[in-house]
N, C-alpha and C positions, 0 to 999 in steps of 0.2 A: 542539608535538610531538603527533602523532596516536597515541592509544593506545586499544585496545579498540574497534574500529569497530562491533562488534555484540555482542549477547548471544545465545548459542545454547543452547537446552534440547533435548536429544535425547530422542526418544520411540521407541516400538516399534509403529508403525503405518505404513501406506503413505503417510500424509499429512504434508506439510510446509506450515506456515503462515509466510508471509513478511510482515513489517511494515516496509517501507522508509522510512516517513515518520513514525515515532513518536519519532525521536531529538530530543533537546533540547540536546546539546552543540554549542558553536560554537567555532571557533578564534579566536585573538586577532585575526588579520587581519580576520575577518568581524565580530567584535564592535566593532572600531575603526571600521568603515565603515558599519554599519547605520544607517538613519534611526531616529529615536526610536519611530515607530509599529511598527517591526519588532522591537524589543527584547524584547517578550513572545512572540515567535515565533507569531503568530496563525494561521499556515497549517499548523500541526502537526496530525497525525492523533492527537488527544489521547485518552489513556486506553485505547487498544486492548488493550495487554497485560492490563489489569485486566478489561476487558469479556470477553476471551477466556480468562481464567485457567482456566476449566473444561477447556479443551482439553488443557492440559499434564497434568492429572489423568487424562485419557482416553488418554494415550499418544501424543499428537501431538508432532511436532518443531516447535519455534517458533524462528524467526530474526528478531530485532528489532534494527533499526538504533539506534545510540547518537547519531549526529551528525545535526543538523538538515538538512532539505532546503535551507536557506539556505546551507549550506556546499557541498553537492553533492547532486543529486537522483538517488537510486539507481534510480528507475524511468524513467530516460531513457537512451538509448544513449550509449556512450562517444564516438561521433562527433557527438553532439548533433543528429542529424536530427530534425525535428519529427514528432510522432506524430499530431497532429490538425490539421485545417485551421483557419485563423482564430487567434484569440488563444490562447496557451498559454504554458507556462513551460518553460525548457530545463534542460540539465544543470547550468548555473550560473545560477540564476534572477536576473533583472534587476529584476523587479517583484514587489510583493505581489499577492495574488489580486484586489485591488481596482484593479489597474492602475497604482498609484503606484510610483515608484522604490523599490527595496529598499535601495540604497546611496546614501550622500551623494555628491555630485559629486566625482569624482576619487579616491574612496576604495574602489573595488572591489579585492579581492585581486589580486595580480599573477599573471601567467601562470605563473610558477614555482611560486607558492603553490598555484595551482589544479591544476597538474600533480601536485603532491604529494597532493592530495585524490583524484585519480583512482587514483594508485598505492597509497595507504594506506587509502582508505575504499571507493571504488567497486569496485575489482578484488577486494579481499578478500571483500566481501559477495557478489559474484557467483561468485567461486570457491567460496565456502561453499555457495551454492545448488546449484551443479553437483555438489559432493561429496555433499551430502545426497540429491539426486535419484538419483545413481548408486548410493549405498548402499541406498536404498529399493528401487530397481528391481532391484538384484542380489538382494535378499532376497525380494521379493514378485513379481517379474516385471513390475511396473509401478510407477509413482509418480504421486502427485497433488500439485499445487502450488496452494495457495489464497493469493492475494495480498490482504491485508486493508488497507482504507483507509477514511477518513472525511473529510468536507468540509462546510463550511457549505452549507445547502440553497439559498441564494440568493447568487449571485456574478455580477452582470450582465456584468462584464468577461470572464468565461470562458464563460458559457452563458446562454441566454434562459430566462426563467420559472424557477419553482422546480423543483428536482430531485425526482424520486421518492425515497421514503425509502430504497429498496434498488435499487442499480444493478449488476446482474450483467454481466460482460463476458467474452466468449470469443473476441474478435477475429473477430466474425461467424461463429463456428463453427470457426475455424481452429486454436484452441488446446485444444479439449476435445471429448470424445465427445459427439455430439449428444443421445443419450439421457440422459446424465448432466446436461447443461445444461438439458434440458427438465424433469427431475426437480427440480432446484434452483429453476427458474423457477416451477413449479407450487406448490412449497412456499411461496415468497414470495407468489405470487398468492392463496394460501389464507389468508394471515395478515391481520392488521389493518393492515398497512402497504402503502403504494403501492409498486409495483415495475416494473422494466423489464429486459429482456434485450437487451444490445447497443444501448443508447440512446446518450446523449452519451458515456458511459464504456464503451468496448469492450474495455478492458484496455490497460495501459501496456506499456512495454518488457519487463518481467519476464514478464507473461502471454504476450506475443507471441513472445518469444525462446525461452522454455523449454517452452511448450506444443507438444508434438509427438505428437498422438494416434496417428499411424502407428507411432511408436516406443514406444508405451505410456507416454507421459508426458503427463498431462492438466493443464492450467492454467486457472484461472478467477479473475477478480478480483471482489471485492465492494466497491463504493464506497457508503458509507452517509451519509445526511444526519445530521449530528451532533445535530440537535435531538431525535432519537429516543432518545438516551441521555445527553445532557449539555447544558450551557449553551453556546450557540454563540458568545457574546461573553465578554469578560473578566469574571471571572477563569477562564473555561472550566471550570467546576466539573462534576464527575461527578454525574449524577443517579441516585441509588440506585433510586428507584421506577421511573423509565423504563427503566433498564438491566435491572431484574428482569423487566420485561414483555417486553423484547427477547430476553433470553438463551435462553428456551426455543426460539425460532425458530432462533437461531444454533446451538444444540446440535443441532437437527434437521438443519440444513444440514451441519454438521461430521460428524454420524453418517452422513449419506448419502454424503459424500465418503470417509469411512473404510471403508464397507462396499461401495462400488463396486469391482468387479473388472475392471480395464481391460487 
């Protein structure tokens, strides 16, 4: 039975932070089928609620998924159309990020089971995004969505070479005001971290679907290399020292998003 598909912490600012890949709950059908290498959920966006905990204290609304992307990927469209050319993962991932099968042969969840994931996890999460953006826009005249992600810095199956530390995505300018995107990019460029705007990660479904600058809703994705705040391999430990060095920049980015008037 699906319960509590997300955690919502409402704030009082024009900014909504979405964390679609932080969930670690899995259903029994998924647990019964996963290969041993997947049981530790290695492709999770680990520790982001902890890393961004300062945002709640500054009045930001935060929406965090409870279920793992191995159950259903909230950053993919419901019709499962691919977002990127080449190797990628879908609404119901079939492989780990290293390209190996996610499920044992013949043990993927049934079509009926997966339809329940759409109805009870995917749709409620996206309905809540819509509700929050409408609430914020009604109050402020605009709303800003920040889609927070992290990933191992080197995954040859998905991308060539090592990723920059900070990967901002605005769907090539289609999801966010150009001036705001440039401000964020300059702040990243001025930091001690490597960065890129609209590189390999241009923003997933959430950024592309909800970002409508012409309607005063701006969306930007930040995909971070996990090595800048945690241990990328098991046991995926949070690194207090690295995180403490990174958080001032994240606070700067969040402050820029909160004070932008779109």
